[in-house]
C-alpha positions, 0 to 999 in steps of 0.5 A, spaced: 525 442 499 517 444 499 516 439 504 521 441 507 518 448 508 511 444 510 514 440 516 518 446 519 511 450 518 508 445 522 513 443 527 515 451 529 509 455 527 504 458 531 497 453 532 493 460 529 498 461 524 496 459 516 500 454 513 503 453 507 500 447 506 493 449 507 491 454 503 485 454 500 488 456 493 487 460 487 481 462 482 484 458 477 488 452 480 495 450 477 501 445 477 504 446 484 511 448 484 516 442 486 520 448 490 516 453 493 510 454 496 503 457 494 505 463 498 513 464 496 510 464 489 505 469 491 511 473 494 515 472 487 509 474 482 507 481 485 515 483 486 516 482 478 509 485 477 509 492 473 505 495 478 510 493 483 515 496 480 511 503 479 510 504 485 517 507 485 514 514 482 508 514 485 507 519 492 507 517 499 506 524 501 511 529 499 509 531 492 515 531 488 520 532 493 527 535 493 532 530 495 533 523 495 531 520 502 524 522 502 519 516 502 515 513 496 510 508 496 515 503 494 520 504 500 513 504 504 512 498 501 518 495 503 518 498 510 511 495 511 514 488 509 519 488 514 516 490 519 510 486 518 514 480 518 518 483 524 511 481 527 510 475 524 516 472 527 516 474 534 509 471 534 511 465 529 506 466 523 507 464 517 513 469 514 512 468 507 504 469 507 505 476 511 510 478 506 506 477 500 501 481 503 505 486 504 508 486 498 502 487 494 498 491 499 498 498 496 499 496 488 493 499 487 495 506 489 494 513 486 499 517 484 500 523 488 498 519 494 492 519 498 490 525 495 489 522 488 485 516 491 480 522 494 480 525 488 478 519 484 473 517 489 469 524 488 470 523 480 467 516 480 460 515 481 461 508 485 467 510 488 474 509 489 479 505 494 485 503 494 485 496 497 480 495 492 483 496 486 489 493 489 485 486 488 484 488 481 490 489 479 492 482 482 485 478 480 484 482 473 489 487 470 496 484 471 499 480 465 494 484 459 489 482 463 490 475 465 492 477 472 497 474 477 492 469 480 495 469 487 492 464 493 486 467 496 489 469 503 494 474 500 488 477 497 484 477 503 490 480 506 490 486 501 483 487 501 482 488 509 489 492 510 486 498 512 485 500 518 477 499 519 478 492 515 478 485 519 483 480 515 481 472 515 488 470 517 493 473 523 499 475 517 493 480 514 493 483 521 500 483 522 500 487 515 494 492 517 497 493 523 505 493 520 502 500 515 500 503 520 506 503 524 511 504 517 507 510 515 507 514 522 514 513 523 516 515 516 512 519 515 514 523 521 521 523 519 520 526 512 516 531 516 521 533 520 526 533 514 522 538 511 522 542 516 514 541 518 515 539 524 520 539 529 522 533 534 519 538 540 512 539 536 512 531 538 507 530 544 510 529 550 506 523 552 507 520 546 515 520 545 514 518 553 511 512 552 514 510 545 520 513 545 524 519 541 526 516 535 523 512 530 527 505 532 525 507 538 518 507 537 518 502 532 521 497 536 516 499 543 510 498 538 512 491 535 514 488 543 507 491 545 504 486 540 508 481 542 506 482 549 499 482 548 498 477 542 504 472 543 501 465 543 493 469 542 488 468 535 489 475 535 494 481 533 494 487 537 498 492 541 497 493 548 492 499 550 497 504 552 501 504 546 496 503 542 493 509 545 500 512 543 500 511 536 493 514 535 495 520 538 501 520 534 497 519 527 492 525 529 498 528 530 500 527 523 494 529 520 493 535 524 500 538 523 502 535 516 497 532 512 493 538 513 499 543 512 496 549 508 502 547 502 499 539 502 492 543 501 495 546 495 499 540 491 492 537 492 488 542 490 493 542 483 492 534 483 485 535 482 485 539 477 489 535 473 486 528 475 480 531 473 481 534 466 484 528 464 478 525 467 473 529 463 478 528 457 478 520 456 470 521 458 469 526 452 474 521 447 474 515 450 478 512 443 484 516 445 485 510 451 491 506 450 488 499 446 488 496 454 483 500 456 479 500 449 479 493 449 476 493 458 470 498 455 468 493 451 465 489 458 466 495 463 463 502 464 467 507 463 468 510 470 471 503 472 476 503 465 478 511 467 479 509 474 483 502 472 488 507 468 488 514 471 491 510 479 495 505 475 499 512 473 505 514 476 506 521 478 511 523 472 506 519 467 500 523 470 504 529 469 506 527 462 499 525 460 496 532 462 502 536 459 502 532 453 493 533 452 493 541 455 500 544 454 501 547 447 508 544 445 513 551 444 514 553 437 518 558 433 517 563 428 523 562 422 
């Protein structure tokens, strides 16, 4: 079955695609699977890992929103995977590799969205970035310290999924651009649902280029990538759509991400994370056993970032409550 996949890829994928048979391999060699390619195995490992499951309880933009339809870090990840696969299919790239990168790209993300990331970056003298942490998750932290031992192509895509990074594969480039397409459009939908903006607030020149609805905009962006990149050794949008996309992103920062409501929530998250960081730095014996074991070989700031970034929003609130909020009691 795997050989059949190899033949399909060789016959139908772009000459610039990363073929499964050409992977550079893993850090630690493993016996091959008779049914799945190495990229398919990576996808399965990511889906079944604990860090992936925790994404369902991590903030995308809205902290603890009331309502069932706001995005979480998990639904964001699934949207990125869908958009990236659509791009890969249009450009005849390797969808298995693309999907594995997309599903793993945010495994190292903090609780409370990018607010948590900024806070840890400020607290850790060496800095903190969620894409680098995602690589720590798949290479080291998962499986009780054994990691997932993913192929290097998947790890490269995970590391380089941020806007200012350049992945080595076109599949990684597809995820890089799909990440922006996904969050720009679903964050607009969530902001509309939350009453932070109205459809009339959207920049008119952007609406003219990309469309009025999320579906229209995503379609316009992917079609632009197809027209600009098909048959070429890069993945990018046409200039008109790229500029419109960046304008939408700027609009979100101005009207949503920097809104006073979000800033207040970020201040609360900072107080919470900072207090836990300081407490465990002074009381390392209170860390869970896995992180105490880490501490024997690593500096305390790296260990604290491993621990806190791995928390879901709910677990972070519970840990803070257990540490700092007095328990109720009654006189008898």
